[in-house]
N, C-alpha and C positions, 0 to 999 in steps of 0.2 A: 310635489311631483319631481323636483330636482334640487340638488344642492350645488350652488355655484360660488366659487371663491371670487369675491370682488376685488379685494386688495388686502395686503398685509399692513397692519398698523405700524407706523413708524415708532421706533424705540423712544420712549419718553426719557428725557433727562431731568431728574429732579434737582432743583436748585434750592438749597436751604438758605433762607435769608438770615443773616446775622443781625441781631438787634444792636443798634448803636447805643453805646452807653453814654449817659449824660454825667459828666464829671461833677455836676452840682448836686446830684442825688446821692443819698446814703447807700451803703453797700449792705446786702443781705446774702448770707450763705444758705443754700438749700441742700440738705443732705437727704437722699432718698434711701429708704429701707424697704419699700414695697407697700403692700396693702391695696385696698380698693382705690385710694387716691392715685395710685400708680398703676391702674389696671383699666382694661376695657373688655367688652363682651366679645367672646369668640362666637360668632353667629352660626358656626357649624354645629357646635355642641350646646350653645346657650349658656355656657359657663363663663364666669368672670376670670380672666387670666392676667397675671402680672407681666405685662410686656412693655409698658412705658418706661423710658429712662428718665432720670432727673432732668436732663437737658430738654426732653420733649415736654415735660411738665412746665418747664420755664417758658418755652417758646409757644406753647399752646394757649397760654393766658397772656395775650399782649398787653392787657391793662397793667400787668406787673411792672413793665418797663417805664411806665409813667410815674411810678411811686418810688422805685428803687432800682439799683443795678444788682441783678441777681446772678450769683455764681452757683453752678450746680455740680454736685458730686454724687455718684452712686456708691453707697457703702455695700449694699446687698439688696436682693429683691425677694422678700419673703412675705407670705401672708402672716398676719399677726399671731395666729395660733402656733406658727412655727418659730416665732421669736423666743429664744431661750436666754437664760442669764449670760451665756457666753457672748451673745449679741449685745447685751447691755454693756459689757466690758469694752467691746469694740467701739460702740458709739461713744462711750465716755472717753476712751483714749483718743479718739479722733477729735472730739470737742476740746479736750485739754490742749491740743496743739494750737487752737485758735483763741486761747484765753487772752493773749496779748495782741490780737489782730485789730484791725480798724473796722471790723464789721459792726454795724449798728444792732444786728440781731441775727439769730440762727434759727432756721426752720428745719424740723425733722419730719419728713413725709413718712407716715407710719399707719399701719392698719389699726382700726379702731378697737378690735376686740380685747387686746391686751395693752393698749396704749398707756393706761394709767399705771400699769406695772413698770413700764419703761420710764415714764416720767418720775415715778417715785425713786427708782434707783439713781437716776441722774441727779435728782434733788439732793440725795445724801452723798453720793460719790463725788459730786462736783460742788459741794456746799461753798457758797460765796462766789461762784462763777460770775465774773464781772459783766458778761454780755447776756441780755435776755434770750431765753430759748423757748421756742413755741413748737410743740408737737401738733401736727395738723393731719387730719384724715378726712375721709368722706364716707358717707353711708351708701352712696350710689356711684357707680363707676363713671368716669369722665365723659364717656360717649353716650350716656343716657340723658334724655331731655330733662329729667328731674335731678341731675347730678348737683351735688353741693360742693364738688371739688374746687372749682374756680373761685367761688365766693368765699370759701373757707381760706384759701390761699391768699386772696386779696385782703381779706379781713386780718389775717395774721400779719401780713407785711405792714398794713396800716398801723396795727397795734405795736409792732416792734419798733417802727420808726417814731411813733409818738409817745410810747409809754415812759421812756427815760428812767426805767428801773430794772434791776436784774431779777432773775427768778426763772423757774421752769413752769411753763403753762401748757394747758391743752386748749386749743382754739378750734371751735366748731360752731355750727348753727345753734342759736339760742332756742329756736322752735321751728315749726314747719314753714314759717314765712322767711323771706329772703332779706328782710330789712336789718336784722340784728344778728351779729356774731358775738358769741360769748367766749371770754378768756378766763378759764378756770385755773385755780392753783393746782399744780401738778400732784400734790399730795392730799388734796381735799375733794377729789372728783371721782366719779365712777360712771360707767356706761349703764344706764338704767332702762334702755329700750333696745330691742334687737334690730330694728330697721328704721325708726323715725330719724329724720335729719337732726332733730333736737334731742338726740339720745343721751348726751352727757349732761350731768347736773352736779353742781357743787353741793356737797352734803352739809346741811345745817346753815347755809348762808347763801347770799347772792353771789354770782360770778364776780371775780376780782375786778374785771374790766368788761365793758360792753363797747363794741364797735357799732355805731349807728351811722350809716352812710360814711361821711368823712370825719365824724366826731368820735373820739375815744373818751368814754366816761369811766372814771375810776370809782369803784365802790370800796375797795380794800383800803384801810387806813394804815395798816402795818406793813413793814418790809417782809418780803417772802423769806429771805434767809435771816436766821437769827445769829449766824456767824458772819461777821463782816469781812474777814480776810479770806481769800480764796485758799482753801486747804483740800486739794484733791486727795481722796482716799479710794482708789479704784480697785477694790478687792471685794470678794464675796465668798460665802460658804453656802452651798446649795442644800446642805443637810439640815433643812428646816421644813417642818410639816405644818400645814394648815388644816386643823380638824374642826369641821362643822358638827357640833354636837346636836343630836336629835334623840327623842325618846326611842329606846331600843338600840342605841349605839352599842356595838359589841366591844367591850373592854379589851378583848384579845387583839383587836386592830391596833390599839394604842401600844399594847405589849410588843407587837411586831415592829412598830416604829422604834421602840426603845432598843430592841434586839438588833436593829439595823444601824445602830450607833449614830442616830440623829443627834445633832447638837442643840436643836431648838424646836419648840412646839408652840405654835400660836393657836389658842382655842378660840373658836367663834361660838361663844356661849349664848345662852338664852338670856333675855331681859337685861338685868343689871350686871350680868357676868356669872352665869351658873352652868354647871354640868352635873349630871346625876351622880348620886353617891356610889353607884356601881363602878364608877371610874376612879374612886378615891385611892384604892390600893395601888393601882397602876401609876397614878399621878405621884404618889409617895415614892415609888420606885424610880420614876424618872428624875425626881428632885434629888434623891440620894445619889443618883448616877451623875449629877452635875449638869443636867440638861436645862437650858433656859426655858422657862414656862411663862408665857404671856397670855393675858385674857383680853379679848375684845368682845363686842356684842354683835349678834346677827340682826339686831334692830337697825333700821336704816339710819336713824338719827339718835342723838343722845350719847351719854358717856357711861362707862361701867362704874358701878359703886358696890364694892364687895363687902362693905361693913353694915349694910342695911339688914340683911338676913343672916341667920345663923349659918346657913349653907355657904354663903359667900365668905364668912369669916373662917370657916373650916378650910376652904380652898386657899385662903391667904396663909394659913398655918402650914399648909402642905407645900408652900413655896411658889404659888402662882402670883405673878406680878400683874396688877391691873394697869391697862394701857390707855387710860383716860377715854377720849373719843376717837382714837385712831381707827381708821377704816381697816378691816381685817386684811385685805390684800396689801395695803400699805405697811401694816405691821409685819406681815410676812417678808416683804422685800427689805424692810429696815432691819429685821433680825438677821437675814442673810448677810446684809452689809456689815452690821455690827459684829457678827461672829467671824466675818472675814477679816476684820481689822483688830480683833482682840481675842485672845484665848482664855482670858481671866473672866470667870462668870460674873463677879461683882462689877467689873468694868462694863460688861455687856449690859447688865441691869441699868447702870448709870446712863449709858448711851441711849438705851431704849426709852428712858424717861426724860431725856433731854429733848427739848423742842428745837430741832435743827433747821427744818425747812417748812414751817407752818403745818406740820402733820398733826399737831395737837392744836385745837382752837379753843379759845376761852370765852 
């Protein structure tokens, strides 16, 4: 019947509490690049938007302050599908500045969809980096009841404080339960589910480490880096293609890649490393032009073996290099990195077959 103004609300003054740092705790650096872990839901549109800063990530999980002193820096705020090789370079350059710091570990908050591409590049570009690096993401935004963001962050910090070994890792839920956090080698992992919290899996093995409550269990027996001395090589060449062969693949598509002056091609072949004979003439042209040609398998596990069948031996004679059991995406990133650091094809071949950061498992 009527509208009556009762009173105006007093202007609220927000006071941000600063977390007191305990000098007895180890130091952790948190670099934010965006992704769901740095996002929340816009309830007007229902979409997930990247609005959290790294500082908000730090302060929104008070448990972190009981484990370590966390310093937070925002590098950029991008969904993972928008992370490009140029972003990898920025992350690597930033990390290089902290190679002699007193941080016990470094966390990179990152979107999950392309996280294993970034972890692969950092593994090669920063081979031998003396401080452990953990890329952490979440499948559910931090303001959802089912969010895995806080537990993944807590697990990552527990891991970095306790692991006492260097390397580049992806740290996420082991499964749908909240008891176990898995720490995967950054070159032996891929996202195998679109939405489950336990989306990431180590290919062909158990996760390198498991965080179970306050206990860190080590499964990996080997060092992550096969190069002991820190040798940063922060360069890349993006003129590398990843071709997933399938029945009916049009050879003219490969011809276009050759015409576009690509410097490398990674084939994701069938089975032990095969592509159809309709491709052979184009492969020969690519080899004659000095393009690096590498073969991986679209099978989830196992290694390529191109001497078993006649077709595989034909491809070897055409100049394709079998890349053991390297994951196709990892081989793509490694080829970009190798071609960015060498112009000589024979050197690139040698680099691609060298096990630098556990990308090849035996």
